C-alpha positions in Angstrom: -8.9 15.4 -2.9 -7.9 12.8 -4.8 -10.5 11.6 -7.5 -11.9 8.4 -8.3 -11.2 6.5 -11.7 -14.2 6.3 -13.5 -16.6 3.6 -14.0 -20.5 3.4 -13.9 -20.4 2.7 -10.4 -19.2 6.4 -9.8 -19.7 9.9 -11.3 -16.8 12.8 -10.4 -18.8 14.3 -7.6 -16.3 13.3 -4.5 -17.8 10.3 -2.4 -19.5 10.6 0.8 -17.0 8.7 3.7 -18.7 6.6 6.2 -17.1 6.3 9.7 -17.2 4.4 12.6 -14.6 3.6 15.1 -14.0 -0.2 14.1 -10.5 -0.2 12.1 -8.8 2.4 10.4 -9.9 1.8 7.1 -12.5 4.0 4.8 -15.3 3.3 2.8 -16.4 5.5 -0.2 -20.1 6.0 -0.5 -20.6 6.7 -4.6 -23.6 8.4 -6.0 -26.7 6.6 -7.0 -26.5 4.7 -10.6 -30.1 4.9 -11.4 -32.0 2.4 -9.4 -28.5 1.2 -7.8 -26.0 2.1 -5.4 -22.8 -0.2 -5.6 -19.9 0.4 -3.0 -16.4 -0.1 -3.2 -13.6 0.4 -0.6 -10.8 3.4 -0.4 -7.4 2.0 0.1 -6.0 3.8 3.6 -3.8 6.0 1.1 -6.8 7.4 -0.9 -9.5 7.7 1.8 -10.5 11.8 2.7 -9.3 13.8 5.3 -11.1 15.3 7.8 -14.0 14.3 10.2 -12.4 15.0 13.1 -9.6 12.2 13.5 -12.1 10.0 13.6 -11.0 6.9 12.9 -12.6 5.1 9.4 -14.1 1.7 8.8 -14.9 -0.7 6.5 -18.2 -0.7 7.9 -20.9 -0.6 5.1 -24.4 1.0 5.5 -25.8 -1.0 2.5 -29.2 0.3 0.6 -32.2 -1.5 -0.1 -32.5 -1.6 -3.7 -33.5 -3.6 -6.7 -30.8 -6.0 -7.1 -31.4 -6.0 -11.1 -28.5 -3.9 -12.6 -28.5 -1.7 -15.8 -26.7 -2.4 -18.7 -24.1 -0.5 -18.2 -22.9 -2.1 -15.2 -23.6 -5.5 -16.4 -21.4 -4.3 -19.5 -19.1 -2.8 -16.8 -18.6 -5.9 -14.7 -18.2 -8.4 -17.5 -15.3 -6.2 -18.8 -13.5 -6.2 -15.4 -13.4 -9.7 -15.1 -13.2 -11.0 -18.7 -10.4 -8.4 -20.0 -9.9 -5.6 -17.9 -8.9 -7.2 -14.7 -8.8 -10.7 -15.8 -7.8 -12.9 -12.4 -5.2 -14.5 -14.4 -3.8 -12.1 -16.9 -4.0 -9.2 -15.0 -4.1 -10.1 -11.4 -1.8 -13.4 -11.4 -4.3 -15.3 -9.2 -4.9 -18.9 -9.5 -1.7 -19.8 -11.0 -1.6 -23.1 -9.3 -3.6 -24.9 -11.1 -3.4 -22.9 -14.3 0.0 -24.6 -14.7 -1.2 -28.1 -13.0 -4.4 -28.8 -15.1 -3.4 -27.6 -18.3 -1.7 -30.4 -20.1 -5.1 -31.2 -21.7 -7.6 -29.0 -23.0 -10.2 -31.2 -21.7 -8.8 -31.0 -18.3 -9.0 -27.6 -18.4 -12.8 -26.6 -19.4 -13.6 -28.9 -16.5 -11.4 -27.3 -14.1 -13.0 -23.9 -15.7 -16.7 -25.1 -15.4 -15.7 -25.9 -11.8 -14.6 -22.2 -10.6 -17.3 -20.6 -13.1 -20.1 -22.8 -11.0 -18.2 -22.1 -7.4 -17.6 -18.4 -8.0 -21.4 -17.9 -9.6 -23.3 -20.0 -6.7 -21.1 -18.8 -3.8 -21.0 -14.9 -5.1 -24.8 -15.0 -5.4 -25.3 -16.5 -1.5 -22.3 -14.3 0.3 -24.2 -11.2 -1.1 -27.9 -13.1 -0.1 -26.4 -13.2 3.4 -24.2 -10.2 3.6 -26.8 -8.3 5.7 -27.2 -11.5 8.1 -23.8 -12.2 8.5 -22.0 -10.6 11.0 -18.7 -8.7 10.7 -16.7 -10.8 13.0 -17.0 -14.1 11.1 -17.6 -13.0 7.5 -14.8 -14.7 6.3 -15.3 -18.1 8.0 -18.8 -17.8 6.2 -17.3 -17.3 3.0 -15.1 -20.3 3.1 -18.2 -22.2 4.2 -20.2 -21.5 1.2 -17.5 -21.5 -1.4 -16.5 -25.2 0.5 -20.4 -26.1 0.1 -20.2 -25.8 -3.6 -16.6 -26.9 -4.3 -17.7 -30.2 -2.7 -21.1 -30.9 -4.6 -19.1 -30.1 -7.6 -16.6 -32.8 -6.7 -19.1 -35.6 -5.8 -21.1 -34.4 -9.4 -17.7 -34.7 -11.0 -16.6 -38.4 -8.9 -20.3 -39.6 -9.7 -20.7 -38.6 -13.4 -17.1 -38.7 -15.2 -14.9 -40.4 -12.6 -11.9 -40.5 -15.1 -11.4 -36.7 -15.2 -12.1 -36.6 -11.3 -9.2 -39.2 -11.2 -7.1 -36.7 -13.5 -8.0 -33.5 -11.7 -6.7 -35.0 -8.4 -6.8 -32.6 -5.3 -7.2 -29.3 -7.5 -11.1 -29.5 -7.9 -10.6 -29.5 -3.9 -8.2 -26.8 -3.9 -10.7 -24.1 -5.2 -12.1 -23.5 -1.6 -9.1 -21.5 -1.3 -8.3 -20.1 -4.8 -7.9 -16.3 -4.6 -10.6 -15.9 -7.5 -13.0 -17.4 -5.3 -12.2 -15.7 -1.9 -11.2 -11.9 -3.2 -14.7 -11.9 -5.2 -16.3 -12.9 -2.2 -14.8 -10.5 -0.1 -14.2 -7.4 -2.2 -17.6 -7.5 -4.1 -20.3 -10.0 -3.3 -20.3 -8.8 0.6 -20.7 -5.3 -0.8 -23.2 -5.8 -4.1 -26.6 -7.0 -4.8 -27.2 -10.4 -5.5 -27.6 -10.1 -9.2 -24.5 -8.3 -9.6 -22.6 -10.2 -7.9 -23.7 -13.6 -9.3 -22.5 -11.5 -12.7 -19.4 -10.9 -11.3 -18.8 -14.3 -10.4 -19.5 -15.7 -13.8 -17.3 -12.8 -15.7 -14.4 -14.0 -13.4 -14.9 -17.6 -13.8 -15.2 -17.0 -17.7 -11.9 -14.8 -18.0 -10.5 -17.5 -15.7 -11.7 -20.3 -18.1 -10.3 -18.3 -21.0 -7.0 -18.5 -19.8 -6.8 -22.0 -19.2 -8.3 -23.1 -22.6 -5.8 -20.7 -24.3 -3.0 -22.5 -22.3 -4.2 -25.8 -22.4 -4.4 -25.9 -26.5 -1.4 -24.4 -27.0 0.4 -27.5 -24.8 -1.8 -30.2 -26.0 -1.6 -29.0 -29.7 2.2 -28.2 -29.4 3.2 -31.0 -27.0 1.0 -33.7 -28.2 -0.2 -32.7 -31.8 -3.3 -33.5 -30.5 -7.2 -31.1 -29.5 -9.4 -33.0 -27.1 -7.7 -36.5 -27.9 -8.1 -36.1 -31.9 -4.9 -36.0 -33.7 -4.5 -32.4 -35.5 -0.9 -32.2 -36.7 0.0 -35.4 -38.4 2.8 -37.7 -37.0 4.3 -37.7 -40.5 5.4 -34.3 -40.4 5.6 -32.6 -36.8 7.3 -33.9 -34.1 5.8 -33.3 -30.5 7.7 -30.7 -28.3 7.8 -32.7 -25.0 8.7 -29.7 -23.3 5.2 -27.9 -23.0 3.3 -30.8 -21.7 6.1 -30.7 -18.9 6.1 -28.0 -15.7 8.1 -25.8 -17.2 6.3 -25.9 -20.1 3.2 -24.4 -18.5 5.4 -21.7 -17.1 6.7 -21.0 -20.3 3.3 -20.8 -22.0 1.8 -18.9 -19.3 4.1 -16.1 -19.2 4.1 -15.8 -23.3 0.2 -15.5 -22.7 0.6 -12.7 -19.9 3.5 -10.9 -22.2 1.3 -10.7 -25.1 -2.1 -9.7 -22.7 0.3 -7.0 -20.9 1.8 -5.6 -24.8 -1.8 -5.1 -26.1 -3.6 -4.3 -23.1 -1.0 -2.3 -20.7 -1.8 -1.7 -17.2 -0.7 0.1 -14.2 2.6 1.9 -14.4 2.9 0.7 -18.1 0.4 3.1 -19.3 1.9 6.4 -18.0 3.8 8.1 -20.3 7.6 8.6 -19.4 
């Protein structure tokens, strides 16, 4: 029997496997932590054997409990989004926007604000509607919820910051299909209470924004000698590196940051002794 990785949502006891006949995956029901029970999917290869050969399902029997998490859960969720499971540096998601809008720090900050707003709002509403959403149309409902908040932010940006809206072009609209937003809605918000789901959306949005800000700061500073449009490196002694404001510079800068993150925080097979 395989053990579950330790987190505030699990203890060392084997979880109960919920079964039905809908599909071939299994769900682990972790024990209750205080007033809350958190649910996480078990990959097909990690499901527990037995149950008379029944086919296992991802269908959840969600408990009705208080939506306010404990301090341990809050810290764990924020640590996952900001550091341990950062959407860009660890999962390597949302790379399109990370490369396209980071030639200026101002662009990156607005894009990060857009994803943070959409991530929190969509995770909250997906969680609130999780009991009322039929399983067959869950993904469609999630896309509609995400698209609603993307349109709201895009219209506000056009109304109050038209120049930035023109610079970002289609990338705000493409948040609708962003892997980070869709992934957190499907994998976390649809299985957890509203408050902790909103925290998860905020943590991943902030983690995404931090990486975008780092990439944009390096590219703008070394490529143009400015930050937020203000001169920092004088043209009298510094020659801007034009490569960094071009597409190859975005790839190189992001690759350097991911390599640095992996050196500081090894993940996966890198943790295993040889």
